[in-house]
N, C-alpha and C positions, 0 to 999 in steps of 0.2 A: 504493500502500499503506500503511497508519495499523494501526499498534500501539497498545497499551495496557497495561499495567500492574497488574494488581488484585492488592492484596498480592506476592506469589510469583506467584501463576498471570499469564502474559506469552498478549493477544490480541491475533493481529492478522490481518486483513480482504483479503482477496482476492478484486478488480473482477471479475467476466463482463465484463457492462452496465454501463451510466452511459446515463440513457432521458431526456432535454426533450418531455416533451407526450404527447400515444398513449397515454394514458393513464388512460381515460374509460372503457376497456372495465371494466377493472377495478376506479374509483371513480365511480361513474356522478353523482354528486350535486359529483361536486370543477370542479362545471365556472366558467371562471375568470373569468366575476364576480363566481361563488360563494369565493372564495375572494382573491380580490388583500386583500379587510379581513382579508387575517389577515396583518401587517404583517410576522411578527413571520419569515416562512417565511422572507423575500428576505435575503438572493437563493441559503441555498443547500438550500432542499427548493420555491424555484419562480423560475417570471424575473421580467424587470419586467409584461409580458402577464399573469399570473399559470394558466405553462401548467406544470404538476409536474413535478418536479424528480425520479425513483426512478436505484434499482442495485439489481442482481441479483448478489449476494456471499454468500463464506462465511467463516462466521469459524474461524480455530482455535483453541485453546483449548492452553494449552502447557502443566502445572504442573507441570515437569519427568520427568516422572515418568509422564506423559500424556501424548500426539499427541491431539488429537483436532475434526477437522473436524465442524462443525454447518452442514447443508444444503450439497448439492454444486449448485448451479446450475440450467443448464440440458444442459447436454453440446452436445460438438460432432459433426455427422455426425446427429442426433433429426429425424424429421419431425414437426412439429408444428403446427398445426391456426394459431400466430400467425404474422405473416410476417417481424418481428421476431427471434421466436426459433424460426423452422425452420433445418433444416439449417447453424448454427453452423460459426468456425471463428476460435477465439478461443484467446487464448498463453498460455489460464490452468494449465494445468498448468505451465510454462516457469518461468508467476507466480511457484507455485503453491512454485516447487524456488529460484526465486531468496530469497524467503522465505526461506529455506534446512529447508524440509518437504519431497522429495520422497513424490510417493507412498507410496514401500514404507516408510517410514520412520512412517505413519498406524497408530494403532493402533488408533483407532475410529474407526467413523461414522459418527451421531447428528441422524435427519434429525425434522425438529418435528411434521413431515407427510410427506405421499406426492403429492405435487399433482409437477405435471412442473420448477418450477426449484428445488424445493427437492431432485432423488435425479436431476437432469443426470450427475451423474460420476461417477458410483454405481456406471458403467460407462461403456470406452471400444470401442468397433469398430475390431478387432485382425482380417483377414483373415474377413474378412464374418461375427464374431460379439458377441456382445454380450461382454467381459467385464469378472471388477471392477478399477477404476482402479487399486485400495485392497484391492492381498494378503495386505499384512498383521494387517490389519482385522477388525473383528470390526462389522456391519453393526447399529448399535440403531433398531427399534425398535415404538414402543405397540406395545400388542396390542392397545387400543381401534383403536390405527386398520392396523392387518395385516389386526383382524377386518373393516372395513370396507370393503375397496380389494379381499379379499380373495372377498368376493362382488359383483364385477363390477359396482357403481357405474361403477365408468369417473373417465373428466374433461371433459369438456366443455376443455377446453387444452389436452386430448390428448396421447394412449394416454398412458401411464409408466409403467405398471404390467411388460410388456411384454418393455420395451426398456431399464429402466431397477430393474425390485426384483426381480420375477423370474431372473433370471440371476443376481445374490448367494444371496440364496432359493438355489435350484437347487448352488451351489456350498458351500453351508455354511458362509455365512462372517456368517448372521441369528442374530441373538438377539432374541427377546421379551419385551418389558421393562413392570413396571409406572407410569403416567403420570406417579407419582411415585417413580420409583425414586429413587435414589443410585448415580451413575457412580463414583465417586471425593470424596475424602477432602471435596475444592473445589466439586464440582459434579453440580445435580440437578438431579436432570426434577421440573417444577412443570402440574400438571391442566391448562391451558386451551382447553377446549374450544367452539363454536365455527364458527370456521372450518372445521374438520374434527371427525368427533365424539370420535379420538385424540389430535389439535388439543396439545403440547408445546410450554412456552416453556422455557425451564435459567435456572437462577438461581449464580455462581457466588460463593463464601465462600475467604477467605484474608488475614491478618493478618488482621481485622480493618476492611476490606472488602471490598467485597460488588460485585457488577451481577447483570444479569438480563438476556437475552436473545429479544427476543418475537413471536419468528419474528414468524406471518402473523395473528396476538392487533390485530398494523395493522400498514398498508400503507405510509403516510404517516401525516408529525406532521398532517396538517393534519386526523386526524383528533380529533387532543387537542385542538381548539381546540373539532369537534363530534362530539362520542360518537357524531349517532346516524346520523355517516354509514358508513354499511355498504358491502361490499365484495364486487363480483356475484357474486365464488367460495365466500361463505361459505357453507355448509350450510342454518347457521339461525340467519339472521340477529340475530331479539332476543336469540340465550345470547351469539352474538358481541360484540355492546351492551353486554352484561353484563360479558363475561368483561372487555373493553377495557376502561370504566369501573373495575372491582374492580381494574385491574392498576393506575390509572397512580391507584387513588383508595392505592392501599398506595403505590406508590412515592414519588408527594405530597413535597416537603420536602424528603426525605434526600436520603440520600451511597451513595446506590445507584444507582452509571452503568445505565446502560439505554442498549443498543444496539437499534435497529430494523434489522431484514433486510432493509426495503428500502432503506431510512432512505437517504439520498443523502452524502458526504460532510460533515459529517465520520463519519454515522451514530450519533454516540453525546453522551447531555447527561444535563441531571439533570429531571426533571419539576417544571414549579413551576404552583402551584395557583394562577390569577385567581381574580374577588373574586366571581366571576361563575356561578361550578362549575363553568367549564373551564377545560383546563390549556395549558400551550405546552411548549419545551425549552431550558432553556439548553444552550446548545452553549460559551459560553468562558468556562468556566470550566474545564475538562476539558483536563485533558495528557495533551499525544497525539503523538507521532511520527511524523512525516509521511515 
């Protein structure tokens, strides 16, 4: 577990899975021989052989008045196409509670988009039925994202709509919001289309300090050095590259802390610009409690 303080807002990372290698299905251009020259990735984001290190985790935004969980990972008992994600049995809920956030104390679930690894713990299996994991929360989904998935396009990485999205909608817990909605004084959505049509990122502002949660606008820090490396799961690769480039240009050499939704520990850093127009992530200046 890692925690960060953004003004009066506390951000806590709850890890479901961390993995070394096995990521080429999502970033096909990131072969070891192509990644190894990006030396700043080692040792946090790649190993000595150039195999990428990635994470599946949720971030809890605690404003003092609101407890918002961002992206609910893969979930237990879910049948998924990716072998390492299929029928998981992890300690995610126990870890969430140990961090001080029992599920019934979460008041907002915010999904940056509706892929399988961002909605899984929306529900849990109880006596053969998928029930909301966070019964006292409103589940916020961008209206454009809902329109895309409710149209039946599906997800080639494993169907999640029926077991992780529709049950909370049927329970009356879903609020459809604009892609630029203000969730509360400290938290606002930012439209970042490309990975999916209604994908959103999240900006946190408090006491003059700012942070930015990417969602899947970026999967791995290697895409900061290679802006042209698209994800195989991007619905519109050209739009995703434009969005990712715009995010990095906007954050470069500022004091905004950037959280990568799949970035391995320490998962957050400051965006710095290289002379060649690429970017890198400064993790050494980050104040993180572990």
